[in-house]
KOLBA-674810 format. One record per atom (N, C-alpha, C): residue number from 1; atom name; x negated, y, z. Coordinates in Angstrom, 2 decimals. Atoms other than C-alpha are relative to their C-alpha. Example, Ala and Ser with C-alpha at 12.3 -4.5 7.8 and 13.67 -1.06 7.14 Angstrom:
<recs>
     i   at      east     north        up
     1    N     -0.89     -1.19      0.00
     1   CA    -12.30     -4.50      7.80
     1    C     -0.90      1.20      0.00
     2    N      0.82     -1.19     -0.06
     2   CA    -13.67     -1.06      7.14
     2    C      0.77      1.09      0.73
</recs>
This chain:
<recs>
     i   at      east     north        up
     1    N     -1.32     -0.29     -0.54
     1   CA    -22.21      9.64     -8.91
     1    C      0.93      0.42     -1.15
     2    N     -0.95     -0.37      1.04
     2   CA    -19.06      9.95    -11.05
     2    C      0.31      1.48      0.07
     3    N     -0.30     -1.43      0.05
     3   CA    -18.11     13.42    -12.19
     3    C      1.27      0.30      0.76
     4    N     -1.15     -0.41     -0.77
     4   CA    -15.69     15.27     -9.97
     4    C      1.11      0.51     -0.94
     5    N     -1.13     -0.50      0.76
     5   CA    -12.22     15.93    -11.35
     5    C      0.18      1.47      0.30
     6    N     -0.12     -1.43     -0.23
     6   CA    -11.93     19.68    -11.84
     6    C      1.43      0.45      0.16
     7    N     -1.41     -0.42     -0.05
     7   CA     -8.15     19.77    -12.12
     7    C      0.89     -1.18      0.35
     8    N     -0.89      1.09     -0.38
     8   CA     -6.39     17.04    -10.12
     8    C      1.46      0.34     -0.16
     9    N     -1.39     -0.38      0.25
     9   CA     -3.22     19.07    -10.64
     9    C      0.51     -0.61     -1.29
    10    N     -0.42      0.65      1.23
    10   CA     -3.19     17.57    -14.14
    10    C      0.55     -1.39      0.29
    11    N     -0.49      1.31     -0.39
    11   CA     -2.80     14.16    -12.55
    11    C      1.28      0.12      0.81
    12    N     -1.19     -0.19     -0.83
    12   CA     -0.27     15.48    -10.04
    12    C      1.23      0.28     -0.84
    13    N     -1.13     -0.34      0.85
    13   CA      1.90     16.74    -12.87
    13    C      0.50     -1.16     -0.85
    14    N     -0.45      1.15      0.78
    14   CA      2.15     13.32    -14.49
    14    C      1.40     -0.42      0.46
    15    N     -1.38      0.33     -0.33
    15   CA      5.84     12.42    -14.63
    15    C      0.16     -1.50      0.24
    16    N     -0.28      1.41     -0.22
    16   CA      7.42      9.15    -13.58
    16    C     -0.01     -0.77     -1.31
    17    N     -0.06      0.68      1.30
    17   CA      8.05      8.28    -17.23
    17    C     -1.42     -0.22     -0.55
    18    N      1.38      0.14      0.48
    18   CA      4.40      8.93    -18.12
    18    C     -0.75     -1.07      0.78
    19    N      0.68      0.98     -0.83
    19   CA      3.17      6.85    -15.20
    19    C      0.49     -1.41     -0.29
    20    N     -0.56      1.34      0.24
    20   CA      5.53      3.95    -15.89
    20    C     -0.29     -0.50     -1.40
    21    N      0.44      0.45      1.32
    21   CA      4.37      3.90    -19.50
    21    C     -1.34     -0.73      0.09
    22    N      1.31      0.61     -0.18
    22   CA      0.98      2.82    -18.15
    22    C      0.02     -1.13      1.00
    23    N      0.03      0.99     -1.07
    23   CA      1.78      0.83    -15.02
    23    C      1.36     -0.66      0.20
    24    N     -1.17      0.74     -0.47
    24   CA      4.23     -1.83    -13.90
    24    C     -0.15     -0.21      1.50
    25    N     -0.01      0.17     -1.44
    25   CA      5.22     -2.43    -10.28
    25    C      0.67     -1.34      0.33
    26    N     -0.52      1.30     -0.40
    26   CA      5.74     -5.86     -8.73
    26    C     -0.08     -0.14      1.52
    27    N      0.01      0.22     -1.44
    27   CA      6.60     -6.94     -5.21
    27    C      0.21     -1.46      0.34
    28    N     -0.29      1.33     -0.54
    28   CA      6.66    -10.10     -3.13
    28    C      0.95      0.17      1.17
    29    N     -1.07     -0.21     -0.97
    29   CA      9.92    -10.13     -1.18
    29    C      0.38     -1.34      0.65
    30    N     -0.44      1.21     -0.68
    30   CA     11.19    -12.60      1.39
    30    C      0.95      0.36      1.13
    31    N     -0.85     -0.16     -1.19
    31   CA     13.66    -13.08      4.24
    31    C     -0.48     -0.97      1.05
    32    N      0.48      0.86     -1.09
    32   CA     12.72    -14.48      7.62
    32    C      0.64      0.44      1.31
    33    N     -0.47     -0.37     -1.34
    33   CA     13.99    -14.62     11.20
    33    C     -1.14      0.63      0.79
    34    N      1.00     -0.66     -0.83
    34   CA     12.15    -12.27     13.54
    34    C      0.50     -0.03      1.44
    35    N     -0.40      0.07     -1.40
    35   CA     12.24    -12.89     17.26
    35    C      0.07     -1.42      0.48
    36    N      0.01      1.34     -0.60
    36   CA     12.63    -15.84     19.63
    36    C      1.32     -0.74     -0.23
    37    N     -1.20      0.83     -0.04
    37   CA     15.06    -18.73     19.52
    37    C      0.68     -0.20     -1.34
    38    N     -0.68      0.35      1.26
    38   CA     17.43    -20.17     16.91
    38    C      0.91      1.10     -0.53
    39    N     -0.92     -1.06      0.44
    39   CA     19.54    -17.01     16.75
    39    C     -0.74      1.31     -0.29
    40    N      0.78     -1.20      0.34
    40   CA     16.74    -14.60     15.84
    40    C      0.58      0.62     -1.28
    41    N     -0.60     -0.65      1.17
    41   CA     18.02    -12.03     13.34
    41    C     -0.85     -0.17     -1.25
    42    N      0.69      0.06      1.28
    42   CA     17.15    -12.43      9.67
    42    C     -0.29      1.42     -0.46
    43    N      0.42     -1.31      0.48
    43   CA     15.27     -9.51      8.20
    43    C     -0.40     -0.08     -1.48
    44    N      0.50     -0.15      1.37
    44   CA     14.58     -8.34      4.64
    44    C     -1.41      0.57      0.09
    45    N      1.40     -0.37     -0.12
    45   CA     10.83     -8.04      4.15
    45    C     -0.69      0.03     -1.38
    46    N      0.89      0.03      1.17
    46   CA      8.14     -7.35      1.55
    46    C     -1.43      0.02      0.50
    47    N      1.35      0.06     -0.57
    47   CA      4.57     -8.38      2.22
    47    C     -1.07      0.62     -0.88
    48    N      0.96     -0.74      0.82
    48   CA      2.82     -6.74     -0.74
    48    C      0.66      0.55     -1.24
    49    N     -0.45     -0.64      1.23
    49   CA      3.27     -4.57     -3.77
    49    C     -1.22      0.13     -0.90
    50    N      1.08     -0.09      0.97
    50   CA      1.17     -4.58     -6.93
    50    C      0.34      1.08     -1.02
    51    N     -0.10     -1.00      1.06
    51   CA      0.66     -1.61     -9.25
    51    C     -1.08     -0.36     -1.01
    52    N      0.94      0.56      0.96
    52   CA     -0.94     -2.99    -12.38
    52    C      0.39      0.41     -1.42
    53    N     -0.31     -0.39      1.38
    53   CA     -1.20     -2.21    -16.10
    53    C      1.02     -0.92     -0.65
    54    N     -0.87      0.82      0.83
    54   CA      1.50     -3.39    -18.45
    54    C     -0.86     -0.96     -0.82
    55    N      0.71      0.98      0.82
    55   CA      0.47     -6.50    -20.31
    55    C     -0.75     -1.04      0.80
    56    N      0.63      1.02     -0.83
    56   CA     -1.22     -8.27    -17.41
    56    C      1.04     -1.04      0.40
    57    N     -0.90      1.03     -0.48
    57   CA      0.34    -11.61    -16.58
    57    C      0.08      0.07      1.53
    58    N     -0.14     -0.02     -1.45
    58   CA      1.65    -12.05    -13.05
    58    C     -1.08     -0.85      0.67
    59    N      1.08      0.81     -0.56
    59   CA     -0.92    -14.78    -12.49
    59    C     -1.29      0.82      0.08
    60    N      1.20     -0.84     -0.01
    60   CA     -3.66    -12.29    -13.41
    60    C      0.10      1.07      1.09
    61    N     -0.19     -1.01     -1.04
    61   CA     -2.19     -9.60    -11.16
    61    C     -0.25     -0.61      1.38
    62    N      0.13      0.67     -1.29
    62   CA     -2.07    -12.08     -8.28
    62    C     -1.44     -0.37      0.30
    63    N      1.34      0.54     -0.23
    63   CA     -5.58    -13.44     -8.76
    63    C     -1.08      1.07      0.01
    64    N      1.06     -0.99      0.16
    64   CA     -7.49    -10.26     -9.57
    64    C     -0.23      0.78      1.28
    65    N      0.30     -0.91     -1.09
    65   CA     -9.27     -8.27     -6.88
    65    C      0.34      1.41     -0.48
    66    N     -0.41     -1.32      0.47
    66   CA     -7.69     -4.80     -7.09
    66    C     -1.14      1.01      0.09
    67    N      0.95     -1.10     -0.11
    67   CA     -9.60     -1.59     -7.56
    67    C      0.19      0.77      1.31
    68    N     -0.33     -0.74     -1.21
    68   CA     -7.88     -0.15     -4.48
    68    C      0.99     -0.79      0.83
    69    N     -0.96      0.52     -0.97
    69   CA     -6.21     -1.58     -1.39
    69    C      0.61      1.19      0.74
    70    N     -0.72     -1.09     -0.67
    70   CA     -3.57      0.63      0.25
    70    C      0.74     -0.59      1.19
    71    N     -0.80      0.40     -1.17
    71   CA     -2.09      0.33      3.74
    71    C      0.87      1.18      0.40
    72    N     -0.94     -1.02     -0.44
    72   CA      1.04      2.31      4.56
    72    C      0.84     -0.55      1.16
    73    N     -0.73      0.36     -1.22
    73   CA      3.67      2.10      7.29
    73    C      0.88     -1.22     -0.20
    74    N     -0.87      1.12      0.29
    74   CA      6.38     -0.17      5.89
    74    C      0.62      0.21     -1.37
    75    N     -0.51     -0.13      1.37
    75   CA      8.14     -0.87      2.57
    75    C      1.20      0.92     -0.15
    76    N     -1.14     -0.90      0.11
    76   CA     11.09      1.38      3.40
    76    C      1.15     -0.64     -0.74
    77    N     -1.16      0.48      0.75
    77   CA     13.92      0.98      0.92
    77    C     -0.40     -0.80     -1.23
    78    N      0.48      0.75      1.16
    78   CA     11.79     -0.96     -1.56
    78    C      0.89     -1.19     -0.30
    79    N     -0.86      1.12      0.38
    79   CA     13.83     -3.46     -3.52
    79    C     -0.43     -0.58     -1.33
    80    N      0.30      0.62      1.29
    80   CA     13.37     -5.95     -6.33
    80    C      1.02      0.45     -1.04
    81    N     -0.92     -0.36      1.08
    81   CA     14.87     -5.09     -9.70
    81    C      0.84     -1.18     -0.43
    82    N     -0.72      1.19      0.45
    82   CA     15.94     -8.66    -10.30
    82    C      0.22     -0.90      1.21
    83    N     -0.19      0.93     -1.10
    83   CA     16.10    -11.78     -8.16
    83    C     -1.08      0.20      1.05
    84    N      0.96     -0.14     -1.09
    84   CA     14.34    -11.91     -4.82
    84    C     -1.22     -0.88     -0.23
    85    N      1.10      0.90      0.33
    85   CA     12.22    -14.83     -6.00
    85    C      0.11     -0.41     -1.45
    86    N      0.05      0.47      1.37
    86   CA     11.13    -16.04     -9.40
    86    C     -0.89     -1.23      0.00
    87    N      0.76      1.23     -0.05
    87   CA     10.12    -19.69     -9.37
    87    C     -0.83     -0.25     -1.24
    88    N      0.73      0.21      1.24
    88   CA      8.75    -19.34    -12.89
    88    C     -1.39      0.60     -0.01
    89    N      1.35     -0.56     -0.01
    89   CA      5.64    -17.44    -11.86
    89    C     -0.73     -0.48      1.25
    90    N      0.74      0.64     -1.11
    90   CA      2.85    -18.72     -9.61
    90    C     -0.12      0.87      1.24
    91    N      0.23     -0.88     -1.14
    91   CA      2.75    -15.69     -7.35
    91    C      1.29      0.42      0.69
    92    N     -1.30     -0.44     -0.51
    92   CA      6.50    -15.23     -6.69
    92    C      0.12      1.52      0.00
    93    N     -0.14     -1.44      0.16
    93   CA      6.07    -11.61     -7.75
    93    C      1.16      0.28     -0.94
    94    N     -1.11     -0.40      0.86
    94   CA      9.07     -9.86     -9.24
    94    C     -0.10      1.50     -0.25
    95    N      0.00     -1.44      0.24
    95   CA      9.53     -6.43    -10.85
    95    C      0.67      0.73      1.15
    96    N     -0.50     -0.75     -1.15
    96   CA     10.11     -3.81     -8.15
    96    C      0.35      1.42     -0.43
    97    N     -0.38     -1.38      0.22
    97   CA     11.80     -0.43     -8.08
    97    C     -1.06      0.92      0.60
    98    N      1.01     -0.89     -0.58
    98   CA      9.00      2.15     -7.70
    98    C      0.65      1.18      0.72
    99    N     -0.49     -1.21     -0.66
    99   CA      9.38      5.13     -5.40
    99    C     -1.03      1.11     -0.18
   100    N      0.84     -1.17      0.23
   100   CA      7.78      8.57     -5.24
   100    C     -1.41     -0.19      0.57
   101    N      1.32      0.25     -0.57
   101   CA      4.94      7.39     -3.02
   101    C     -0.84     -0.86     -0.95
   102    N      0.73      0.84      0.94
   102   CA      3.99      4.70     -5.52
   102    C     -0.43      0.79     -1.24
   103    N      0.44     -0.87      1.09
   103   CA      3.92      7.33     -8.25
   103    C     -1.25      0.79      0.41
   104    N      1.18     -0.73     -0.46
   104   CA      1.42      9.25     -6.12
   104    C     -1.25     -0.90     -0.04
   105    N      1.12      0.94      0.10
   105   CA     -0.78      6.13     -5.94
   105    C     -0.43     -0.14     -1.46
   106    N      0.34      0.04      1.43
   106   CA     -0.58      5.90     -9.74
   106    C     -0.78      1.25     -0.41
   107    N      0.73     -1.24      0.31
   107   CA     -1.67      9.54     -9.94
   107    C     -1.42     -0.06      0.54
   108    N      1.34      0.14     -0.54
   108   CA     -4.62      8.70     -7.72
   108    C     -0.84     -0.90     -0.91
   109    N      0.72      0.85      0.96
   109   CA     -5.59      5.91    -10.13
   109    C     -0.39      0.83     -1.23
   110    N      0.32     -0.89      1.13
   110   CA     -5.38      8.48    -12.95
   110    C     -1.16      0.92      0.35
   111    N      1.06     -0.91     -0.42
   111   CA     -7.57     10.87    -10.97
   111    C     -1.34     -0.73      0.08
   112    N      1.24      0.78     -0.05
   112   CA    -10.13      8.11    -10.37
   112    C     -0.53     -0.25     -1.41
   113    N      0.43      0.18      1.38
   113   CA    -10.18      7.41    -14.10
   113    C     -0.61      1.28     -0.55
   114    N      0.54     -1.28      0.44
   114   CA    -10.72     11.11    -14.77
   114    C     -1.38      0.27      0.60
   115    N      1.30     -0.14     -0.65
   115   CA    -13.67     10.89    -12.35
   115    C     -1.02     -0.98     -0.56
   116    N      0.94      0.90      0.65
   116   CA    -15.22      8.23    -14.55
   116    C      0.07     -1.44      0.47
   117    N     -0.15      1.37     -0.49
   117   CA    -14.03      5.09    -12.73
   117    C      1.04     -0.74     -0.83
   118    N     -0.92      0.82      0.81
   118   CA    -12.14      2.23    -14.33
   118    C      1.14     -0.56      0.84
   119    N     -1.05      0.48     -0.90
   119   CA     -9.49      1.97    -11.62
   119    C      1.33     -0.12     -0.75
   120    N     -1.29      0.24      0.65
   120   CA     -6.28      0.42    -12.95
   120    C      1.00     -0.72      0.90
   121    N     -0.83      0.94     -0.76
   121   CA     -4.92     -1.82    -10.19
   121    C     -0.07      0.32      1.49
   122    N     -0.09     -0.21     -1.45
   122   CA     -3.75     -1.06     -6.64
   122    C      0.89     -1.05      0.63
   123    N     -0.81      0.97     -0.76
   123   CA     -2.45     -3.56     -4.09
   123    C      0.37      0.66      1.32
   124    N     -0.53     -0.74     -1.16
   124   CA     -0.26     -2.14     -1.32
   124    C      0.49     -0.96      1.07
   125    N     -0.49      0.68     -1.18
   125   CA      0.23     -3.58      2.15
   125    C      0.57      1.04      0.95
   126    N     -0.58     -0.89     -1.01
   126   CA      1.97     -2.13      5.19
   126    C     -0.29     -0.53      1.39
   127    N      0.14      0.44     -1.39
   127   CA      1.60     -2.20      8.93
   127    C      1.09     -1.00      0.36
   128    N     -1.11      0.93     -0.21
   128   CA      4.99     -3.96      8.93
   128    C      0.66     -0.28     -1.32
   129    N     -0.72      0.38      1.21
   129   CA      6.82     -5.87      6.21
   129    C      1.47      0.39      0.04
   130    N     -1.43     -0.28     -0.16
   130   CA     10.20     -4.69      7.52
   130    C      0.47      1.04     -1.01
   131    N     -0.55     -0.93      1.00
   131   CA     12.22     -3.07      4.74
   131    C      1.08      0.86      0.66
   132    N     -0.90     -0.88     -0.75
   132   CA     13.75     -0.43      6.97
   132    C     -0.19      1.42     -0.52
   133    N      0.19     -1.30      0.64
   133   CA     14.40      2.88      5.16
   133    C     -0.35      1.13      0.95
   134    N      0.20     -1.10     -0.93
   134   CA     14.41      5.11      8.25
   134    C     -1.11     -0.33      1.00
   135    N      1.15      0.24     -0.88
   135   CA     11.21      5.44     10.26
   135    C      0.43     -0.25      1.44
   136    N     -0.44      0.16     -1.39
   136   CA     13.07      5.79     13.57
   136    C      0.56     -1.41      0.23
   137    N     -0.55      1.35     -0.13
   137   CA     14.92      2.53     12.96
   137    C     -1.12     -1.04     -0.02
   138    N      1.12      0.93      0.08
   138   CA     11.69      0.77     12.03
   138    C     -0.76     -0.03      1.33
   139    N      0.70     -0.06     -1.28
   139   CA      9.97      1.97     15.22
   139    C      0.81     -0.66      1.11
   140    N     -0.86      0.67     -0.99
   140   CA     12.95      0.81     17.26
   140    C     -0.10     -1.51     -0.13
   141    N      0.13      1.44      0.20
   141   CA     12.63     -2.64     15.70
   141    C     -1.35     -0.51      0.48
   142    N      1.30      0.41     -0.54
   142   CA      8.94     -2.75     16.56
   142    C      0.09     -0.19      1.51
   143    N     -0.18      0.13     -1.45
   143   CA      9.91     -2.17     20.19
   143    C      0.86     -1.22      0.33
   144    N     -0.93      1.11     -0.25
   144   CA     12.74     -4.71     19.98
   144    C     -0.71     -1.35     -0.14
   145    N      0.61      1.30      0.26
   145   CA     10.63     -7.51     18.53
   145    C     -1.27     -0.22      0.83
   146    N      1.14      0.12     -0.90
   146   CA      7.59     -6.79     20.69
   146    C     -1.06     -0.95     -0.51
   147    N      1.05      0.94      0.34
   147   CA      5.20     -9.72     20.62
   147    C      0.35     -0.90     -1.18
   148    N     -0.42      0.80      1.15
   148   CA      7.22    -11.43     17.87
   148    C     -0.29      0.82     -1.26
   149    N      0.48     -0.98      0.96
   149   CA      5.18     -9.65     15.26
   149    C     -0.46     -0.59     -1.32
   150    N      0.41      0.58      1.28
   150   CA      4.84    -11.96     12.29
   150    C      0.49      0.81     -1.19
   151    N     -0.36     -0.92      1.08
   151   CA      6.49     -9.21     10.27
   151    C     -1.19      0.87     -0.41
   152    N      1.20     -0.79      0.33
   152   CA      3.00     -7.64     10.25
   152    C     -1.10     -0.92     -0.52
   153    N      1.16      0.71      0.53
   153   CA      0.15     -8.88      8.08
   153    C     -1.14     -0.04      1.01
   154    N      1.11     -0.14     -0.93
   154   CA     -2.10     -7.80     10.95
   154    C      0.28     -0.66      1.35
   155    N     -0.30      0.76     -1.21
   155   CA     -0.51    -10.09     13.55
   155    C     -0.98     -1.15      0.15
   156    N      0.90      1.12     -0.26
   156   CA     -2.50    -12.88     15.18
   156    C      0.40     -1.23     -0.80
   157    N     -0.48      1.18      0.71
   157   CA     -0.32    -15.48     13.46
   157    C     -0.28      0.02     -1.49
   158    N      0.24     -0.09      1.44
   158   CA     -1.31    -14.24      9.98
   158    C     -1.47      0.38     -0.30
   159    N      1.40     -0.37      0.15
   159   CA     -5.07    -13.87     10.43
   159    C     -0.62     -0.56     -1.28
   160    N      0.59      0.61      1.20
   160   CA     -5.96    -16.30      7.63
   160    C      0.47      0.71     -1.25
   161    N     -0.55     -0.73      1.14
   161   CA     -3.65    -14.54      5.20
   161    C     -0.66      1.37     -0.14
   162    N      0.61     -1.33      0.00
   162   CA     -5.05    -11.16      6.17
   162    C     -1.45     -0.08     -0.48
   163    N      1.40      0.14      0.38
   163   CA     -8.64    -12.36      5.83
   163    C     -0.16     -0.24     -1.49
   164    N      0.06      0.24      1.44
   164   CA     -7.91    -13.56      2.31
   164    C      0.06      1.31     -0.78
   165    N     -0.22     -1.23      0.77
   165   CA     -6.70    -10.16      1.13
   165    C     -1.12      1.02      0.22
   166    N      1.03     -0.98     -0.32
   166   CA     -9.52     -8.22      2.80
   166    C     -1.40     -0.61     -0.06
   167    N      1.26      0.73      0.04
   167   CA    -12.35    -10.61      1.91
   167    C     -1.10      0.75     -0.75
   168    N      1.00     -0.66      0.85
   168   CA    -14.08     -8.38     -0.67
   168    C     -0.28      1.40      0.57
   169    N      0.26     -1.23     -0.75
   169   CA    -15.70     -5.62      1.36
   169    C     -0.37      1.18     -0.89
   170    N      0.31     -1.12      0.88
   170   CA    -16.65     -3.56     -1.68
   170    C      1.26      0.76     -0.43
   171    N     -1.25     -0.62      0.44
   171   CA    -12.97     -2.77     -2.36
   171    C      0.41      1.12      0.96
   172    N     -0.43     -1.09     -0.89
   172   CA    -11.97      0.67     -0.99
   172    C      1.40     -0.25      0.56
   173    N     -1.30      0.10     -0.66
   173   CA     -9.06      0.77      1.44
   173    C      0.50      1.42      0.30
   174    N     -0.64     -1.29     -0.25
   174   CA     -6.75      3.78      1.46
   174    C      0.98     -0.15      1.16
   175    N     -0.88      0.02     -1.17
   175   CA     -5.10      4.36      4.86
   175    C      0.98      1.16     -0.11
   176    N     -0.99     -1.05      0.15
   176   CA     -1.83      6.27      4.70
   176    C      1.30     -0.32      0.71
   177    N     -1.20      0.44     -0.72
   177   CA      0.56      5.04      7.40
   177    C      0.67      1.10      0.81
   178    N     -0.66     -1.10     -0.67
   178   CA      1.40      8.46      8.80
   178    C     -0.57      0.27      1.39
   179    N      0.55     -0.55     -1.24
   179   CA      0.93     10.19     12.12
   179    C      0.75     -0.41      1.26
   180    N     -0.81      0.35     -1.17
   180   CA      3.46      8.55     14.44
   180    C     -0.83     -0.79      1.02
   181    N      0.82      0.70     -1.00
   181   CA      1.74      7.53     17.71
   181    C      0.53     -1.38      0.35
   182    N     -0.55      1.32     -0.28
   182   CA      4.09      4.56     18.01
   182    C     -0.60     -1.11     -0.85
   183    N      0.62      0.99      0.87
   183   CA      2.07      2.83     15.30
   183    C     -1.42     -0.34      0.42
   184    N      1.41      0.10     -0.38
   184   CA     -1.20      2.92     17.24
   184    C     -0.49     -1.44      0.05
   185    N      0.46      1.38     -0.15
   185   CA     -1.36     -0.81     18.00
   185    C     -0.21     -0.65     -1.36
   186    N      0.13      0.60      1.32
   186   CA     -0.70     -1.96     14.44
   186    C     -1.09      0.70     -0.81
   187    N      1.04     -0.74      0.72
   187   CA     -2.96      0.79     13.07
   187    C     -1.38     -0.48      0.42
   188    N      1.28      0.49     -0.50
   188   CA     -5.81     -0.43     15.28
   188    C     -0.33     -1.35     -0.63
   189    N      0.22      1.32      0.60
   189   CA     -5.35     -3.96     13.97
   189    C     -0.33      0.14     -1.49
   190    N      0.26     -0.19      1.42
   190   CA     -5.25     -2.74     10.36
   190    C     -1.43      0.50     -0.24
   191    N      1.36     -0.51      0.13
   191   CA     -8.49     -0.81     10.82
   191    C     -1.02     -1.10      0.28
   192    N      0.90      1.13     -0.27
   192   CA    -10.07     -3.92     12.28
   192    C     -0.10     -0.90     -1.23
   193    N      0.00      0.83      1.21
   193   CA     -9.03     -5.88      9.17
   193    C     -0.79      0.67     -1.12
   194    N      0.67     -0.73      1.08
   194   CA    -10.46     -3.15      6.92
   194    C     -1.46      0.31      0.31
   195    N      1.39     -0.28     -0.37
   195   CA    -13.80     -3.00      8.74
   195    C     -0.95     -0.53     -1.07
   196    N      0.95      0.38      1.03
   196   CA    -16.68     -3.10      6.27
   196    C      0.35      0.49     -1.38
   197    N     -0.43     -0.57      1.27
   197   CA    -14.65     -1.60      3.42
   197    C     -0.24      1.51      0.00
   198    N     -0.07     -1.46      0.06
   198   CA    -15.08      1.99      2.21
   198    C      1.42      0.45      0.33
   199    N     -1.32     -0.46     -0.42
   199   CA    -12.20      3.84      3.89
   199    C      0.30      1.36     -0.62
   200    N     -0.50     -1.26      0.53
   200   CA    -10.17      6.61      2.25
   200    C      1.20      0.42      0.84
   201    N     -1.17     -0.49     -0.71
   201   CA     -7.58      8.82      3.91
   201    C     -0.33      1.24      0.80
   202    N      0.14     -1.23     -0.77
   202   CA     -7.01     12.02      5.86
   202    C      0.45     -0.25      1.44
   203    N     -0.30      0.27     -1.40
   203   CA     -7.19     11.68      9.63
   203    C     -0.75      0.97      0.89
   204    N      0.66     -0.85     -1.00
   204   CA     -7.95     13.92     12.60
   204    C     -0.60     -0.79      1.14
   205    N      0.44      0.77     -1.16
   205   CA     -8.54     11.11     15.06
   205    C     -0.52     -1.40     -0.37
   206    N      0.48      1.31      0.41
   206   CA     -9.59      8.07     13.00
   206    C      0.99     -1.12      0.19
   207    N     -1.03      1.02     -0.23
   207   CA     -6.35      6.25     13.82
   207    C      1.27      0.31     -0.77
   208    N     -1.20     -0.42      0.74
   208   CA     -3.46      8.23     12.34
   208    C     -0.45      0.64     -1.32
   209    N      0.40     -0.45      1.33
   209   CA     -3.72      8.86      8.59
   209    C      1.19      0.59     -0.74
   210    N     -1.08     -0.70      0.67
   210   CA     -1.66     11.29      6.59
   210    C      0.57     -0.81     -1.16
   211    N     -0.71      0.71      1.06
   211   CA      0.91      9.89      4.20
   211    C     -0.43      0.53     -1.35
   212    N      0.41     -0.46      1.33
   212   CA      0.01     10.02      0.49
   212    C      0.93      1.02     -0.64
   213    N     -0.96     -0.90      0.64
   213   CA      3.14     12.04     -0.31
   213    C      0.55      0.99      1.02
   214    N     -0.55     -1.03     -0.88
   214   CA      3.47     15.11      1.92
   214    C      1.22      0.66     -0.63
   215    N     -1.29     -0.52      0.44
   215   CA      6.68     17.11      1.63
   215    C     -0.10      1.02     -1.13
   216    N      0.09     -1.05      1.02
   216   CA      5.43     19.97     -0.56
   216    C     -1.00     -0.38     -1.08
   217    N      0.91      0.29      1.10
   217   CA      3.73     19.84     -3.93
   217    C     -1.40      0.52      0.29
   218    N      1.31     -0.55     -0.35
   218   CA      0.94     22.04     -2.60
   218    C     -0.79     -0.98      0.86
   219    N      0.68      0.97     -0.87
   219   CA      0.13     19.51      0.13
   219    C     -0.30     -1.29     -0.75
   220    N      0.27      1.17      0.82
   220   CA      0.43     16.67     -2.37
   220    C     -1.26      0.21     -0.84
   221    N      1.18     -0.38      0.77
   221   CA     -2.14     18.46     -4.51
   221    C     -1.24     -0.07      0.89
   222    N      1.14      0.02     -0.91
   222   CA     -4.44     18.91     -1.49
   222    C     -0.41     -1.43      0.34
   223    N      0.29      1.39     -0.32
   223   CA     -4.15     15.24     -0.57
   223    C     -0.72     -0.68     -1.16
   224    N      0.59      0.64      1.17
   224   CA     -4.95     14.14     -4.11
   224    C     -1.43      0.48     -0.22
   225    N      1.35     -0.52      0.17
   225   CA     -7.97     16.45     -4.37
   225    C     -0.94     -0.59      1.05
   226    N      0.83      0.56     -1.06
   226   CA     -9.28     15.21     -1.01
   226    C     -0.34     -1.46     -0.28
   227    N      0.26      1.40      0.30
   227   CA     -8.92     11.59     -2.09
   227    C     -0.99     -0.14     -1.15
   228    N      0.96      0.04      1.11
   228   CA    -10.78     12.28     -5.36
   228    C     -1.40      0.27      0.53
   229    N      1.31     -0.30     -0.58
   229   CA    -13.64     13.84     -3.36
   229    C     -0.53     -1.20      0.77
   230    N      0.45      1.17     -0.77
   230   CA    -13.73     10.80     -1.06
   230    C     -0.40     -1.15     -0.93
   231    N      0.34      1.06      0.95
   231   CA    -13.69      8.40     -4.01
   231    C     -1.38      0.24     -0.61
   232    N      1.27     -0.32      0.64
   232   CA    -16.60     10.21     -5.64
   232    C     -1.17     -0.13      0.98
   233    N      1.05      0.11     -1.01
   233   CA    -18.54     10.00     -2.35
   233    C     -0.31     -1.44      0.37
   234    N      0.28      1.40     -0.32
   234   CA    -18.33      6.20     -2.16
   234    C     -1.32     -0.40     -0.64
   235    N      1.29      0.42      0.59
   235   CA    -21.87      4.83     -2.62
   235    C      0.21     -1.03     -1.10
   236    N     -0.09      0.93      1.12
   236   CA    -22.28      3.05     -5.93
   236    C     -1.00     -1.13      0.23
   237    N      0.86      1.17     -0.22
   237   CA    -23.66     -0.48     -5.63
   237    C     -0.34     -0.67     -1.32
</recs>
């Protein structure tokens, strides 16, 4: 078993500048109509985010199995730094503006490294691809679109895509989509997709999982320490 990190606060204190000196952030963004008929509204979406070391080519980032899969609620205000698409790369990944939650995932990678693991790459998915900054608005859109749910990787219409990303069962999956009961259906589908993977996350009921970035630094520290303990408990194969 890898050695336990004695001071995850050291990782928690890593600044954005320090983290971005080690990692780059890329996203796959798209626009699509959601809903029935020819007048379905167009939505801004992002179906995945990659946190990978500087120096890796985008083709390598796209093709490599990550050290960690992450599932959160939705991309929020995530936006590309440049064009929405880049036809010059095979994965259509573009540099993305990181947010505070992504910095917390980088800190978790640091903590895993301090525990003796070689984790460098995280791939982030969401229950919904909708780039809606406010949770209440996102939940309202889930109700509005109902069965028209191709905005979710875990919809019936995207089963093949989902199976591709979750094919390697040795890859740990971090669940962190929050505690809102309105996400129960999508959360159930996500857990079904992650079946067979080592699961990480803090949950009281096995369905709702605490967000990686609680409001206070103390709680952020607690979350990080708990995740390090869970990582170290994963059976080594």
